[in-house]
C-alpha positions in Angstrom: -7.6 -6.0 23.4 -6.9 -4.1 20.3 -6.3 -6.3 17.2 -3.8 -5.3 14.6 -4.3 -6.4 11.0 -1.2 -7.6 9.1 -0.7 -7.2 5.4 2.1 -8.4 3.2 3.3 -7.2 -0.2 4.5 -9.1 -3.2 6.3 -7.2 -6.0 5.3 -9.5 -8.8 6.7 -7.3 -11.6 9.5 -5.0 -10.6 11.3 -1.9 -11.7 10.0 -1.6 -15.3 7.9 1.6 -15.0 8.4 4.4 -17.5 6.6 7.1 -15.4 8.5 9.9 -13.7 7.2 9.7 -10.1 10.0 11.3 -8.2 9.4 9.2 -5.1 9.6 5.8 -6.8 12.7 3.6 -7.3 10.7 1.4 -9.8 10.9 4.2 -12.4 13.5 3.3 -15.1 14.3 7.0 -15.4 16.3 7.2 -12.1 18.4 4.0 -12.4 18.0 3.1 -8.8 19.9 0.1 -7.6 17.0 -2.3 -7.2 16.1 -5.8 -8.5 14.2 -5.6 -11.7 12.2 -8.4 -13.3 9.2 -9.1 -15.4 6.4 -11.4 -14.3 7.5 -13.5 -11.3 6.6 -17.2 -11.6 3.1 -17.9 -10.3 4.1 -20.9 -8.3 6.7 -18.8 -6.5 4.1 -16.2 -5.7 1.8 -18.8 -4.3 4.6 -20.2 -2.2 5.3 -16.7 -0.9 1.6 -16.2 -0.2 1.6 -19.3 1.9 4.5 -18.0 3.9 2.9 -14.7 4.5 -0.3 -16.3 5.7 1.7 -18.5 8.1 3.2 -15.3 9.4 -0.2 -14.0 10.2 -0.9 -11.8 7.2 -4.6 -11.5 6.3 -4.0 -9.0 3.5 -1.8 -9.9 0.5 -1.1 -7.3 -2.1 0.0 -8.2 -5.7 1.9 -5.2 -7.0 3.1 -4.6 -10.6 5.3 -1.7 -11.7 4.0 0.5 -14.5 1.4 3.2 -15.0 -1.6 0.9 -15.2 -3.2 -2.3 -16.4 -3.2 -3.7 -19.9 -4.6 -7.0 -21.2 -1.4 -9.0 -20.4 -1.0 -7.6 -16.9 -4.7 -8.0 -16.1 -4.6 -11.7 -17.2 -1.5 -12.3 -15.2 -2.9 -10.8 -12.0 -6.2 -12.7 -12.5 -4.4 -16.1 -13.0 -2.2 -15.4 -10.0 -5.2 -14.6 -7.8 -6.9 -17.8 -8.9 -3.8 -19.8 -8.1 -3.5 -18.3 -4.6 -7.2 -18.7 -3.8 -7.0 -22.4 -4.8 -4.2 -23.1 -2.3 -4.3 -20.5 0.5 -7.3 -19.9 2.8 -8.1 -16.8 4.7 -6.2 -14.2 2.5 -7.8 -10.9 1.4 -6.3 -10.5 -2.0 -5.4 -7.0 -3.0 -4.3 -5.9 -6.5 -2.1 -2.8 -6.9 -1.5 -2.3 -10.6 -1.9 1.4 -11.3 -4.7 3.1 -13.2 -7.5 0.8 -14.2 -10.9 1.0 -16.0 -14.1 -0.7 -14.8 -13.8 -3.6 -17.3 -10.3 -4.5 -16.0 -11.4 -4.2 -12.4 -14.5 -6.4 -12.9 -12.3 -9.0 -14.5 -10.0 -9.1 -11.5 -12.9 -9.3 -9.1 -14.4 -12.2 -11.0 -11.0 -14.1 -10.7 -10.5 -13.7 -7.0 -9.3 -10.2 -6.2 -11.0 -8.8 -3.2 -9.6 -5.3 -3.0 -7.8 -2.8 -5.2 -5.0 -0.4 -3.9 -4.4 2.8 -5.7 -2.9 5.7 -3.8 -3.6 9.4 -4.4 0.1 9.9 -3.1 -0.2 13.6 -2.3 -2.6 16.6 -2.7 -3.9 17.6 -6.1 -2.1 20.9 -5.8 1.3 19.4 -5.0 1.0 16.4 -7.3 2.6 18.1 -10.4 5.8 18.6 -8.3 6.2 14.9 -7.9 4.8 13.5 -11.2 4.3 15.0 -14.6 3.6 11.9 -16.8 0.1 11.3 -15.5 -2.3 13.4 -13.5 -3.8 13.3 -10.1 -7.3 13.1 -11.6 -6.5 9.8 -13.2 -5.7 8.4 -9.8 -8.9 9.7 -8.2 -10.9 8.3 -11.2 -9.4 4.8 -10.7 -10.4 4.9 -7.1 -13.9 5.7 -8.1 -13.9 2.9 -10.7 -12.8 0.5 -7.9 -15.8 1.4 -5.8 -18.2 1.3 -8.7 -17.5 -2.4 -9.5 -17.9 -3.5 -5.9 -14.3 -4.1 -5.0 -13.0 -2.9 -1.6 -10.9 0.3 -2.0 -7.5 0.7 -0.5 -6.2 4.2 -1.0 -3.6 6.3 0.9 -0.5 8.4 0.2 3.1 9.3 1.0 4.1 12.0 3.4 7.5 13.8 3.7 8.1 14.6 0.0 8.4 18.3 0.5 4.7 19.0 0.7 3.2 21.6 3.1 0.9 20.9 6.1 -2.0 22.1 4.0 -1.1 19.6 1.3 -1.2 16.9 4.0 -4.6 18.0 5.1 -5.9 18.2 1.6 -4.7 14.7 0.8 -6.3 13.2 3.9 -9.6 14.9 3.0 -9.4 13.7 -0.6 -8.8 10.1 0.7 -11.7 10.4 3.1 -14.0 11.6 0.3 -13.6 8.2 -1.3 -14.6 6.3 1.8 -11.9 3.6 1.4 -12.1 0.4 3.4 -8.4 0.7 4.1 -5.8 3.4 4.0 -2.0 2.9 3.9 0.0 5.8 5.3 3.5 5.8 3.8 6.4 8.0 4.9 9.0 8.9 2.3 12.1 6.7 2.2 14.9 8.6 0.5 17.1 6.9 -2.1 20.2 8.5 -3.5 19.0 7.9 -7.0 15.7 9.7 -6.6 15.2 13.5 -7.2 13.6 13.9 -3.8 16.7 13.7 -1.6 15.4 14.3 1.9 12.4 13.5 4.1 10.7 16.5 5.6 8.7 14.8 8.3 9.4 13.9 11.9 7.7 11.4 14.2 5.5 13.9 16.0 4.1 15.1 12.6 3.5 11.5 11.5 1.6 10.9 14.7 -0.6 13.9 14.0 -1.2 12.6 10.5 -2.4 9.2 11.8 -4.7 11.0 14.3 -6.2 13.2 11.6 -6.7 10.2 9.3 -8.4 8.3 12.0 -10.8 11.2 12.7 -11.6 11.6 9.0 -12.0 7.9 8.2 -13.9 6.8 11.2 -13.3 4.2 13.9 -14.1 1.0 11.9 -11.8 1.4 8.8 -8.3 -0.1 8.5 -5.6 2.5 8.9 -2.2 1.1 8.1 1.3 2.4 8.7 3.2 1.1 5.7 6.4 2.3 4.0 8.8 4.2 6.2 7.5 2.8 9.5 10.9 1.6 10.4 12.4 5.0 9.8 10.0 6.9 12.0 8.7 4.5 14.6 11.4 2.0 15.3 11.1 1.1 19.0 8.2 3.7 19.3 5.5 1.6 17.6 3.0 2.2 20.5 2.7 5.8 19.5 1.3 5.0 16.0 -1.2 2.5 17.4 -2.3 4.9 20.1 -2.8 7.5 17.4 -5.2 5.3 15.7 -3.4 2.9 13.4 -4.7 -0.7 13.4 -2.7 -2.3 10.6 0.9 -2.7 9.5 2.8 -4.2 6.6 5.0 -7.1 7.6 8.0 -8.3 5.7 9.7 -6.4 2.9 8.2 -3.5 0.9 8.5 -3.1 -2.9 12.2 -2.2 -3.1 13.1 -1.7 0.6 13.5 -4.1 3.5 11.1 -4.3 6.4 11.4 -6.0 9.8 11.3 -9.8 10.0 7.7 -10.9 10.5 8.5 -12.7 13.8 10.0 -9.6 15.2 6.9 -7.6 14.4 4.7 -10.2 16.1 7.0 -10.1 19.1 6.6 -6.3 19.1 2.8 -6.5 19.0 2.8 -9.0 21.9 5.1 -6.9 24.0 2.8 -3.9 23.5 -0.3 -5.9 24.5 -1.9 -6.2 21.1 -3.3 -9.2 19.3 -2.8 -10.2 15.7 -6.1 -10.1 13.9 -7.3 -13.5 12.7 -10.2 -12.4 10.6 -10.6 -10.1 7.6 -13.8 -8.7 9.1 -11.9 -6.3 11.4 -13.4 -3.3 9.6 
């Protein structure tokens, strides 16, 4: 029976980013109607980690808004990781904190982080159309830094932002060139405040992307359908699993709501899948 890996996200510093990524409500430039806060209380994060683990999550991602890590943010993520590891068993801790150098990444690893998530987002060619305050190359370099210090790499992208089919192929090939342990596939979720107004992807195209990603990444890697799943696959989740996905995000995303975790577990059971109970699924 196919096992599905569950991951949960915690937005531990929200809506304070000064970058201009046109797909992101966390940018202060677009004044999206989201909750904004600086440095969530660590005891609250630990409590939420316990709840995620009780809901079956094996991956737990600590996300901070902003271009990348600085000393204060690195220390905060490290202390948070230590606190979670002290009280919650069985979680693979993922940090998602933007661009990072090797020293910062080693520090996070030493304090309990298992994996680092940094997405390439789109093809190198199309990237200047969605972000001009930092380059695609910085993203790729951060991913290389992650691997060089021995952290597991989680890297994916967003589809449906106006890119071409060739851009989608180029993104998948760039991701595959990094040999990530896990890859989240996100599908653009429009917000009236953002410059990208519409989503140019349909379910059949999303299925094809999942199939291509699986072929490029190999059978053993984690391939996760993340943001936008509810928009494209509601009541049709079997299609994404049959295409090759073996992981999903449960609960809420960064600034958008997801399905209730118990509803996702019921969906998996109805489809004949098991919730993975070990991080060694890949």
